[in-house]
KOLBAKOL-104373 format. One record per atom (N, C-alpha, C): residue number from 0; residue in three letters; atom name; x, y, z. Coordinates in steps of 0.2 Angstrom, whole numbers. Each point is the difference from the previous one (the first is absolute). Layout:
% residues N
> NUM; Ala; CA; X; Y; Z .
...
//
This chain:
% residues 84
> 0; Unk; N; -78; 19; -37 .
> 0; Unk; CA; 0; 1; 7 .
> 0; Unk; C; -3; -6; 4 .
> 1; Unk; N; 3; -1; 6 .
> 1; Unk; CA; -3; -6; 4 .
> 1; Unk; C; -2; 3; 7 .
> 2; Unk; N; -6; -1; 1 .
> 2; Unk; CA; -3; 3; 6 .
> 2; Unk; C; -2; -6; 5 .
> 3; Unk; N; -3; 1; 5 .
> 3; Unk; CA; -2; -5; 5 .
> 3; Unk; C; -5; -5; -4 .
> 4; Unk; N; 0; -6; 2 .
> 4; Unk; CA; -4; -5; -3 .
> 4; Unk; C; 0; -1; -7 .
> 5; Unk; N; 6; 2; -3 .
> 5; Unk; CA; 1; -2; -7 .
> 5; Unk; C; 3; -7; -1 .
> 6; Unk; N; -2; -4; -4 .
> 6; Unk; CA; 2; -6; -1 .
> 6; Unk; C; 6; 0; -5 .
> 7; Unk; N; 6; -3; 2 .
> 7; Unk; CA; 6; 0; -4 .
> 7; Unk; C; 2; -7; -1 .
> 8; Unk; N; 3; -1; -6 .
> 8; Unk; CA; 4; -6; -2 .
> 8; Unk; C; 6; 0; 4 .
> 9; Unk; N; 3; -6; 1 .
> 9; Unk; CA; 6; -1; 4 .
> 9; Unk; C; 5; -3; -6 .
> 10; Unk; N; 5; 3; -1 .
> 10; Unk; CA; 5; -1; -6 .
> 10; Unk; C; 6; -4; 2 .
> 11; Unk; N; 1; -3; 6 .
> 11; Unk; CA; 6; -3; 2 .
> 11; Unk; C; -2; -8; 1 .
> 12; Unk; N; 5; -4; 2 .
> 12; Unk; CA; -1; -7; 1 .
> 12; Unk; C; -1; -2; 7 .
> 13; Unk; N; -3; 4; 4 .
> 13; Unk; CA; -1; -1; 7 .
> 13; Unk; C; -6; -5; 1 .
> 14; Unk; N; -5; -1; -5 .
> 14; Unk; CA; -6; -4; 1 .
> 14; Unk; C; -6; 4; 0 .
> 15; Unk; N; 0; 6; 1 .
> 15; Unk; CA; -6; 4; 0 .
> 15; Unk; C; -2; 2; -7 .
> 16; Unk; N; -7; 0; -2 .
> 16; Unk; CA; -2; 2; -6 .
> 16; Unk; C; -3; 7; 0 .
> 17; Unk; N; -5; 1; 5 .
> 17; Unk; CA; -4; 6; 0 .
> 17; Unk; C; 1; 3; 7 .
> 18; Unk; N; 0; 6; 1 .
> 18; Unk; CA; 0; 4; 6 .
> 18; Unk; C; -4; 6; 0 .
> 19; Unk; N; -2; 2; 6 .
> 19; Unk; CA; -4; 6; 1 .
> 19; Unk; C; 4; 5; 4 .
> 20; Unk; N; 0; 6; -2 .
> 20; Unk; CA; 4; 5; 3 .
> 20; Unk; C; -4; 2; 7 .
> 21; Unk; N; 4; 0; 5 .
> 21; Unk; CA; -3; 2; 7 .
> 21; Unk; C; 3; 6; 3 .
> 22; Unk; N; 6; 2; -3 .
> 22; Unk; CA; 3; 6; 3 .
> 22; Unk; C; 5; 2; -6 .
> 23; Unk; N; 0; 7; -1 .
> 23; Unk; CA; 5; 3; -4 .
> 23; Unk; C; 5; 3; 4 .
> 24; Unk; N; 7; -1; -1 .
> 24; Unk; CA; 5; 2; 5 .
> 24; Unk; C; 3; 6; -4 .
> 25; Unk; N; 3; 5; 4 .
> 25; Unk; CA; 4; 6; -2 .
> 25; Unk; C; -4; 4; -6 .
> 26; Unk; N; -6; 1; 1 .
> 26; Unk; CA; -4; 4; -4 .
> 26; Unk; C; -4; 5; 3 .
> 27; Unk; N; 0; 6; -2 .
> 27; Unk; CA; -4; 5; 3 .
> 27; Unk; C; -8; 0; -1 .
> 28; Unk; N; -1; -3; -6 .
> 28; Unk; CA; -8; 0; -2 .
> 28; Unk; C; -3; -7; 0 .
> 29; Unk; N; 4; -5; 2 .
> 29; Unk; CA; -3; -6; 0 .
> 29; Unk; C; 0; -4; -6 .
> 30; Unk; N; 4; 2; -5 .
> 30; Unk; CA; 0; -4; -6 .
> 30; Unk; C; 7; -2; -2 .
> 31; Unk; N; 1; -6; -3 .
> 31; Unk; CA; 6; -2; -2 .
> 31; Unk; C; 1; 1; -7 .
> 32; Unk; N; 6; 2; -2 .
> 32; Unk; CA; 2; 0; -7 .
> 32; Unk; C; 6; -5; -2 .
> 33; Unk; N; 3; 0; -5 .
> 33; Unk; CA; 5; -5; -2 .
> 33; Unk; C; 6; 1; 5 .
> 34; Unk; N; 3; -6; 2 .
> 34; Unk; CA; 5; 0; 6 .
> 34; Unk; C; -3; 2; 6 .
> 35; Unk; N; -6; 0; 2 .
> 35; Unk; CA; -3; 2; 6 .
> 35; Unk; C; 0; -6; 5 .
> 36; Unk; N; 0; 0; 6 .
> 36; Unk; CA; -1; -5; 5 .
> 36; Unk; C; -7; -1; 2 .
> 37; Unk; N; -3; -6; 0 .
> 37; Unk; CA; -6; -1; 3 .
> 37; Unk; C; 0; -6; 4 .
> 38; Unk; N; -5; -1; 4 .
> 38; Unk; CA; -1; -6; 4 .
> 38; Unk; C; -6; -4; -3 .
> 39; Unk; N; 0; -6; -1 .
> 39; Unk; CA; -5; -4; -3 .
> 39; Unk; C; -2; -6; 4 .
> 40; Unk; N; -6; -2; -1 .
> 40; Unk; CA; -3; -6; 3 .
> 40; Unk; C; -1; -5; -6 .
> 41; Unk; N; 3; -6; 1 .
> 41; Unk; CA; 0; -5; -5 .
> 41; Unk; C; -7; -2; -1 .
> 42; Unk; N; -3; 0; -6 .
> 42; Unk; CA; -7; -2; -1 .
> 42; Unk; C; 0; -7; -4 .
> 43; Unk; N; 5; -1; -4 .
> 43; Unk; CA; 0; -7; -4 .
> 43; Unk; C; 8; -2; 0 .
> 44; Unk; N; 1; -6; 2 .
> 44; Unk; CA; 7; -3; 0 .
> 44; Unk; C; 0; -7; -2 .
> 45; Unk; N; 6; -2; -2 .
> 45; Unk; CA; 1; -7; -2 .
> 45; Unk; C; 1; -4; 6 .
> 46; Unk; N; 0; -6; -1 .
> 46; Unk; CA; 1; -5; 6 .
> 46; Unk; C; 7; -1; 1 .
> 47; Unk; N; 2; -1; 6 .
> 47; Unk; CA; 7; -2; 2 .
> 47; Unk; C; 6; 5; -2 .
> 48; Unk; N; -2; 6; 1 .
> 48; Unk; CA; 5; 5; -1 .
> 48; Unk; C; 2; 4; 6 .
> 49; Unk; N; 4; 6; -1 .
> 49; Unk; CA; 2; 4; 6 .
> 49; Unk; C; -6; 4; 3 .
> 50; Unk; N; -4; 2; -5 .
> 50; Unk; CA; -6; 4; 2 .
> 50; Unk; C; -6; -4; 0 .
> 51; Unk; N; -4; 1; 6 .
> 51; Unk; CA; -6; -3; 1 .
> 51; Unk; C; -6; 5; -1 .
> 52; Unk; N; -6; -3; -1 .
> 52; Unk; CA; -6; 4; 0 .
> 52; Unk; C; -1; 4; 6 .
> 53; Unk; N; -2; 7; -1 .
> 53; Unk; CA; -1; 5; 6 .
> 53; Unk; C; 6; 2; 3 .
> 54; Unk; N; 6; -1; -3 .
> 54; Unk; CA; 6; 3; 3 .
> 54; Unk; C; 0; 7; -1 .
> 55; Unk; N; 4; 4; 4 .
> 55; Unk; CA; 1; 7; -1 .
> 55; Unk; C; 7; 1; -2 .
> 56; Unk; N; 1; 3; -6 .
> 56; Unk; CA; 7; 1; -2 .
> 56; Unk; C; 1; 7; -3 .
> 57; Unk; N; 6; 2; -1 .
> 57; Unk; CA; 1; 6; -3 .
> 57; Unk; C; 3; -1; -7 .
> 58; Unk; N; -1; 5; -5 .
> 58; Unk; CA; 2; -1; -7 .
> 58; Unk; C; 2; 7; -3 .
> 59; Unk; N; 3; -1; -6 .
> 59; Unk; CA; 2; 6; -4 .
> 59; Unk; C; -4; 0; -6 .
> 60; Unk; N; -3; 6; -2 .
> 60; Unk; CA; -5; 0; -6 .
> 60; Unk; C; 5; 0; -6 .
> 61; Unk; N; -1; -5; -5 .
> 61; Unk; CA; 4; 0; -6 .
> 61; Unk; C; -4; 2; -6 .
> 62; Unk; N; -7; -1; 0 .
> 62; Unk; CA; -4; 2; -5 .
> 62; Unk; C; -6; 3; 2 .
> 63; Unk; N; -3; 5; -3 .
> 63; Unk; CA; -6; 3; 1 .
> 63; Unk; C; -4; 1; -7 .
> 64; Unk; N; -6; 0; 0 .
> 64; Unk; CA; -4; 2; -6 .
> 64; Unk; C; 0; 7; -2 .
> 65; Unk; N; 0; 4; 5 .
> 65; Unk; CA; 0; 8; -1 .
> 65; Unk; C; 7; 1; -4 .
> 66; Unk; N; 0; 4; -5 .
> 66; Unk; CA; 6; 2; -3 .
> 66; Unk; C; 4; 4; 4 .
> 67; Unk; N; 7; 0; -2 .
> 67; Unk; CA; 5; 3; 4 .
> 67; Unk; C; 4; 4; -6 .
> 68; Unk; N; 0; 7; 2 .
> 68; Unk; CA; 4; 4; -5 .
> 68; Unk; C; 7; 0; 1 .
> 69; Unk; N; 4; -1; -5 .
> 69; Unk; CA; 7; 1; 1 .
> 69; Unk; C; 3; 6; -2 .
> 70; Unk; N; 6; 2; 1 .
> 70; Unk; CA; 3; 6; 0 .
> 70; Unk; C; 1; 2; -8 .
> 71; Unk; N; 0; -4; -4 .
> 71; Unk; CA; 0; 1; -8 .
> 71; Unk; C; -7; 1; -3 .
> 72; Unk; N; -5; 0; 4 .
> 72; Unk; CA; -7; 1; -2 .
> 72; Unk; C; -4; -6; -2 .
> 73; Unk; N; 3; -6; 0 .
> 73; Unk; CA; -3; -6; -2 .
> 73; Unk; C; -4; -2; 6 .
> 74; Unk; N; -5; -4; -1 .
> 74; Unk; CA; -4; -3; 6 .
> 74; Unk; C; 0; -7; -1 .
> 75; Unk; N; 0; -4; 6 .
> 75; Unk; CA; 0; -7; 0 .
> 75; Unk; C; -5; -2; 5 .
> 76; Unk; N; -4; -6; -2 .
> 76; Unk; CA; -5; -3; 4 .
> 76; Unk; C; 1; -7; -1 .
> 77; Unk; N; -3; -4; 5 .
> 77; Unk; CA; 0; -7; 0 .
> 77; Unk; C; -7; -3; 0 .
> 78; Unk; N; -1; -6; -1 .
> 78; Unk; CA; -6; -3; 0 .
> 78; Unk; C; -3; -2; 7 .
> 79; Unk; N; 4; 0; 5 .
> 79; Unk; CA; -3; -2; 6 .
> 79; Unk; C; 4; 4; 6 .
> 80; Unk; N; -2; -1; 6 .
> 80; Unk; CA; 3; 2; 6 .
> 80; Unk; C; 4; -6; 3 .
> 81; Unk; N; 7; 1; 1 .
> 81; Unk; CA; 3; -6; 3 .
> 81; Unk; C; 6; 3; 5 .
> 82; Unk; N; 2; -4; 4 .
> 82; Unk; CA; 5; 1; 5 .
> 82; Unk; C; 5; -6; 0 .
> 83; Unk; N; 6; 2; 3 .
> 83; Unk; CA; 5; -5; 1 .
> 83; Unk; C; 2; -1; 7 .
//
């Protein structure tokens, strides 16, 4: 689950490395799951890319540490929280 102030890795090539969740979109309880939309503030970024430090961007959650239950009974979990 991703809540407010959760640090997430950025998994695309926009230039951002780490972001902090400042808003969870389309959620009744304020937590994001896989494929959820969140608004992030960029905390670490590389130089000379599209994304600068302290930019506010939206992203889709692609990995979460909390396990996700599939319909066939298996559970899947990732090593970090990341968005695209």
